[in-house]
C-alpha positions in Angstrom: 96.4 -103.6 369.7 99.3 -103.5 367.1 97.8 -106.6 365.5 94.4 -105.1 365.3 95.9 -102.0 363.5 97.6 -104.2 360.8 94.4 -106.1 360.3 92.4 -102.9 359.8 94.9 -101.6 357.3 94.9 -105.0 355.4 91.1 -104.9 355.3 91.1 -101.5 353.9 93.6 -102.3 351.1 91.6 -105.5 350.4 88.5 -103.6 350.0 90.1 -101.1 347.7 91.3 -103.8 345.5 88.0 -105.5 345.4 86.3 -102.3 344.4 88.9 -101.6 341.8 88.4 -105.0 340.3 84.6 -104.7 340.2 84.9 -101.3 338.3 87.4 -103.0 335.9 85.0 -105.7 335.2 82.1 -103.3 334.6 84.2 -101.2 332.3 85.3 -104.2 330.3 81.8 -105.7 329.8 80.5 -102.1 328.6 83.3 -101.5 326.2 84.0 -104.9 324.9 80.5 -106.6 324.9 77.5 -104.3 325.5 78.6 -101.7 322.9 79.2 -104.4 320.3 75.6 -105.6 320.7 74.4 -102.1 319.7 73.8 -101.7 315.8 76.7 -100.0 314.2 78.4 -99.5 317.8 76.1 -96.5 318.3 73.5 -95.9 320.8 70.1 -97.5 320.1 67.9 -95.2 318.1 64.1 -95.0 318.8 61.9 -94.1 315.8 60.4 -90.6 315.7 56.8 -90.4 314.8 55.0 -87.5 313.0 51.9 -86.0 314.4 49.1 -88.3 313.6 46.6 -88.9 312.1 47.3 -87.1 308.8 44.9 -84.4 308.4 44.0 -81.3 306.5 45.3 -77.9 307.5 43.3 -75.2 309.1 42.8 -73.6 305.7 41.2 -76.7 304.4 44.0 -78.0 302.2 46.2 -81.0 302.2 49.4 -81.0 300.0 51.3 -84.0 298.8 54.7 -84.1 297.2 55.2 -87.0 294.8 58.8 -87.9 294.5 59.5 -90.5 291.7 62.7 -92.3 290.7 65.4 -90.8 293.0 67.8 -93.6 292.0 70.0 -92.7 294.9 73.3 -94.3 295.0 76.2 -93.5 297.4 75.9 -89.7 297.8 78.7 -87.5 296.5 80.7 -90.1 294.8 77.7 -91.2 292.6 77.8 -89.3 289.4 74.8 -88.0 287.5 73.5 -89.1 284.1 72.2 -87.2 281.2 73.1 -83.6 282.3 74.9 -81.1 280.0 78.4 -79.8 280.9 77.0 -76.3 281.3 74.4 -77.2 283.9 76.6 -78.2 286.8 80.4 -78.0 287.5 80.0 -81.2 289.5 76.9 -83.3 289.7 76.2 -86.2 292.1 73.4 -87.6 294.3 73.7 -84.5 296.3 72.0 -82.6 293.5 69.0 -84.8 293.9 69.0 -84.0 297.7 69.4 -80.3 297.1 66.4 -80.2 294.6 64.3 -82.2 297.0 65.1 -79.6 299.8 64.3 -76.7 297.4 60.8 -78.1 296.6 60.0 -78.9 300.2 61.1 -75.3 301.2 59.0 -73.7 298.4 55.8 -75.9 298.6 55.8 -76.8 302.3 54.0 -80.2 301.7 52.0 -82.0 304.4 53.1 -85.4 303.2 55.7 -86.8 300.9 54.9 -90.0 298.7 58.0 -91.7 297.2 56.9 -93.8 294.3 59.7 -96.3 293.8 63.2 -96.7 292.6 64.1 -94.6 295.6 67.6 -96.1 295.5 69.5 -97.5 292.6 70.5 -100.9 294.1 73.2 -101.7 291.7 75.0 -98.5 292.5 75.3 -98.9 296.2 77.1 -101.4 298.5 74.8 -100.5 301.5 71.0 -100.2 300.8 70.2 -99.1 304.3 72.7 -96.2 304.2 71.5 -95.1 300.7 67.9 -95.1 302.0 68.9 -93.0 305.0 70.5 -90.4 302.7 67.6 -90.6 300.1 64.8 -90.0 302.6 67.0 -87.7 304.7 65.3 -84.4 303.8 61.9 -85.7 304.9 63.2 -87.0 308.2 65.4 -83.9 309.0 62.3 -81.7 308.7 60.0 -84.2 310.6 57.6 -84.5 307.7 55.3 -87.6 307.5 56.2 -89.6 304.4 55.6 -93.0 302.8 57.0 -95.1 300.0 56.5 -97.9 297.7 59.3 -99.9 295.9 60.3 -99.9 292.3 62.1 -102.4 290.2 65.6 -101.3 291.3 65.4 -100.8 295.1 66.1 -104.4 295.9 69.2 -104.8 293.8 71.7 -104.3 296.6 72.0 -105.7 300.1 68.3 -106.1 301.1 65.4 -107.9 299.5 62.0 -106.2 299.1 60.5 -107.5 302.4 63.7 -106.2 304.2 63.5 -102.9 302.4 59.9 -102.3 303.3 60.5 -103.3 307.0 63.4 -100.9 307.2 61.3 -98.1 305.6 58.5 -98.6 308.0 60.9 -98.2 310.9 62.6 -94.9 309.6 61.8 -91.6 311.4 58.6 -90.0 310.5 57.7 -92.8 308.0 54.0 -93.9 308.1 54.7 -96.7 305.5 53.7 -100.3 306.2 55.0 -103.5 305.0 51.5 -104.8 304.4 48.2 -104.5 306.3 48.5 -105.7 309.9 47.1 -109.2 310.5 44.3 -107.9 312.7 43.1 -105.4 310.0 39.6 -106.5 308.8 40.7 -105.6 305.2 43.1 -108.6 305.3 40.3 -111.1 305.6 38.7 -112.7 302.7 35.2 -114.0 302.6 34.4 -116.3 305.5 36.9 -114.6 307.7 39.9 -116.5 306.3 43.3 -114.6 306.4 44.5 -114.0 302.8 48.1 -113.5 301.9 48.7 -110.4 299.8 51.4 -110.5 297.2 54.3 -108.1 297.3 55.5 -105.7 300.1 54.2 -102.2 300.7 50.4 -102.6 300.2 48.7 -100.3 302.7 46.2 -97.4 303.0 46.4 -94.2 304.8 43.5 -91.9 305.9 43.6 -88.2 305.9 41.2 -86.5 308.4 39.4 -83.3 308.3 40.9 -79.9 309.5 41.3 -79.5 313.3 38.3 -78.2 315.0 35.9 -79.1 312.2 33.1 -81.5 312.5 35.2 -83.8 310.3 38.2 -83.7 312.5 37.7 -87.3 313.5 36.6 -88.6 310.1 38.8 -89.4 307.0 37.8 -87.3 304.0 40.7 -88.4 301.7 42.1 -91.9 301.4 45.6 -92.8 300.1 46.3 -96.3 298.6 49.9 -97.7 298.2 50.4 -100.8 296.0 53.6 -102.8 295.3 53.8 -103.2 291.4 56.7 -105.6 291.7 60.0 -105.7 289.8 60.4 -108.4 287.1 58.4 -111.5 286.2 58.6 -114.5 283.9 55.2 -115.3 282.5 54.9 -118.3 280.2 58.7 -118.1 279.6 58.6 -114.5 278.8 60.5 -111.9 280.9 58.4 -108.8 281.6 57.9 -106.1 284.3 56.1 -106.8 287.4 52.3 -106.0 288.0 49.7 -105.7 290.6 48.3 -109.1 291.4 44.7 -110.4 291.9 45.3 -110.8 295.8 46.3 -107.0 295.9 43.2 -106.0 293.9 40.9 -108.0 296.2 42.5 -106.3 299.2 42.0 -102.9 297.6 38.4 -103.7 296.9 37.7 -104.6 300.5 39.4 -101.6 301.9 37.7 -99.3 299.5 34.2 -100.7 300.3 34.9 -100.4 304.0 36.0 -96.7 303.6 33.1 -95.8 301.5 31.0 -97.1 304.3 31.9 -94.0 306.2 29.5 -92.2 304.0 26.8 -93.5 306.2 28.5 -91.8 309.1 26.5 -88.8 310.4 29.4 -86.4 310.1 29.5 -86.9 306.3 27.1 -85.3 303.8 24.5 -87.8 302.4 25.8 -89.0 299.0 29.2 -87.4 299.5 32.1 -89.1 297.9 35.2 -90.0 299.9 37.8 -89.6 297.1 41.0 -91.7 297.0 44.4 -91.4 295.3 46.6 -94.4 294.5 50.4 -94.6 294.4 52.6 -97.3 292.8 55.7 -97.5 290.5 55.1 -99.3 287.2 52.4 -97.9 285.0 49.5 -100.2 283.8 49.2 -101.8 280.4 46.5 -99.3 279.1 48.9 -96.2 279.7 50.2 -96.3 276.0 46.6 -95.4 274.9 47.2 -92.0 276.2 49.6 -91.2 273.4 46.7 -90.7 271.1 44.6 -88.7 273.6 44.8 -85.2 275.0 47.2 -85.2 277.8 48.9 -82.4 280.2 52.6 -82.8 280.1 55.0 -84.7 277.9 54.9 -88.2 276.5 58.6 -88.7 275.5 59.4 -92.4 276.0 57.6 -95.6 275.3 55.7 -96.9 278.3 57.7 -99.7 280.1 54.9 -101.8 281.6 54.1 -105.4 282.1 52.7 -107.6 279.3 50.3 -109.0 281.9 47.0 -107.1 282.3 45.7 -108.0 285.7 42.7 -105.8 285.5 43.8 -102.9 287.6 42.0 -100.4 285.5 38.8 -102.3 285.6 39.0 -102.7 289.3 39.7 -98.9 289.8 36.7 -98.0 287.6 34.4 -100.5 289.4 35.4 -99.1 292.8 34.6 -95.4 291.8 36.3 -93.7 294.6 40.0 -93.5 293.3 40.2 -90.3 291.2 43.9 -90.3 290.2 46.8 -92.6 290.2 50.5 -91.5 290.5 53.3 -93.5 289.0 56.9 -93.4 288.2 59.3 -95.8 286.2 59.5 -93.8 282.8 61.6 -90.9 283.9 61.1 -88.6 280.9 57.3 -89.0 280.8 55.6 -86.4 283.1 52.2 -86.2 281.8 48.6 -86.8 283.2 46.1 -88.5 280.9 42.5 -89.8 281.7 41.6 -93.5 281.2 37.9 -94.2 281.8 37.4 -91.3 284.1 40.6 -91.9 286.2 43.7 -89.6 285.9 47.0 -91.4 285.5 50.0 -89.1 286.2 53.6 -89.6 286.0 55.8 -87.9 288.6 58.7 -87.1 286.0 62.1 -88.3 287.4 63.7 -86.5 290.2 66.9 -88.3 290.6 70.1 -87.2 288.9 71.7 -90.6 288.9 68.7 -92.1 287.1 68.6 -91.6 283.2 66.9 -88.5 282.0 67.1 -86.1 279.0 70.0 -83.6 278.7 68.7 -80.1 279.0 65.3 -81.2 280.3 65.2 -80.4 284.0 64.5 -82.9 286.6 61.1 -82.5 288.2 58.6 -83.5 290.9 54.8 -83.5 291.3 52.5 -81.6 293.7 49.0 -82.8 294.5 46.7 -80.4 296.4 43.4 -81.5 297.8 41.0 -78.7 298.8 37.9 -79.2 301.3 34.7 -77.3 300.6 33.5 -74.6 302.9 29.9 -74.8 304.1 27.8 -72.6 306.4 28.9 -74.6 309.4 32.5 -75.0 308.5 34.8 -77.3 306.5 33.1 -80.0 304.4 34.3 -82.9 302.3 37.0 -82.7 299.6 35.6 -80.8 296.6 38.6 -80.4 294.4 42.0 -82.1 293.7 44.6 -80.2 291.6 48.2 -81.0 290.5 51.2 -79.2 289.0 55.0 -79.8 288.7 58.1 -78.1 289.8 61.3 -78.0 287.7 64.9 -77.9 289.0 65.8 -74.8 287.3 66.9 -71.3 288.5 63.2 -70.3 289.3 61.9 -73.6 290.4 59.3 -73.2 287.6 55.7 -74.3 288.3 54.1 -75.8 285.2 51.1 -77.8 283.9 48.7 -76.8 286.7 45.4 -78.7 286.2 42.3 -79.9 288.1 42.1 -83.7 288.4 38.7 -84.0 290.1 35.8 -81.8 291.4 32.9 -83.0 293.5 30.6 -80.5 291.7 32.1 -79.6 288.3 31.3 -76.1 287.2 29.1 -75.8 284.2 
């Protein structure tokens, strides 16, 4: 009986030691191995998605905020350029963030389009962290947004493909690296898959107001194109440009979307207007210096020496009514080339170059649907204006870019 009691005590102690050992092993594996497999030693983050599809509001409007040339560096340690001593006691990237938040609060956009040089690659040691901070206001507020790359984004720790992949995976982003392989627009004649130059070529569709007969149909199309960074052409160094493969893709997508005009939900003969967004202006832009423009033409246009036929393609398509670019920070004008408006965003970023005493700014684009007897109809007007980073957040240069039925 005594031997049985000793044996029972020994089994109990043995079991306790065994359980303790198991817990110790689990603790070690969790702390020393599993947590190190997680990015940044933090919990895995799942992307947050906006309410999709993009669509017009109940009041028949869709508002876009264009943000050009943030040139974000490393936050509060990155100093501003071209500001007067009386403007700010201390100025950094945080002034760019503050301005962006002010505009969002005042305008309440439905969508934000970042048109390149979102970060200033040479001023950051961590491209991913800089992008998280730069796009932070959009993500914090849960706003759908998209971006293209400029000629400085890739000058840090990520190349252009990696940057677009990262952007496409960020919270509330609807950006794409390029059209998905299964997308019919990615097929050339004969059904052959065609490689598209660059990273960040994609289209987004904006649907009619909820509850309307166009709620399940796109009535505004948004096109995003990668205008590249730098190129060497015949031994000459020049800025990047939109390539022929991109224009062929754009042509296929535009034709497919215009086919929706045959849909019974759309008015016969109605146009489905489109807007395009990219960073580097096209070679014809300098012609606008001699024409009537809305806004200011203050610096030479820094475009490619290669004319790849972007303007001719857009004119032939007929659906793209306006193009929005960045790159030249102190140009903020809109001018018309062959019936298409080309508009600069005006630089928003305080770490990018500017002009002392000339407020940083951003552009607003408003599309308005028409109202018929039976409810909302197709888009009938597209307007634009700018907001300045001054005390009053001044609204300037409001204009109509396109009307379905111009008044006479």
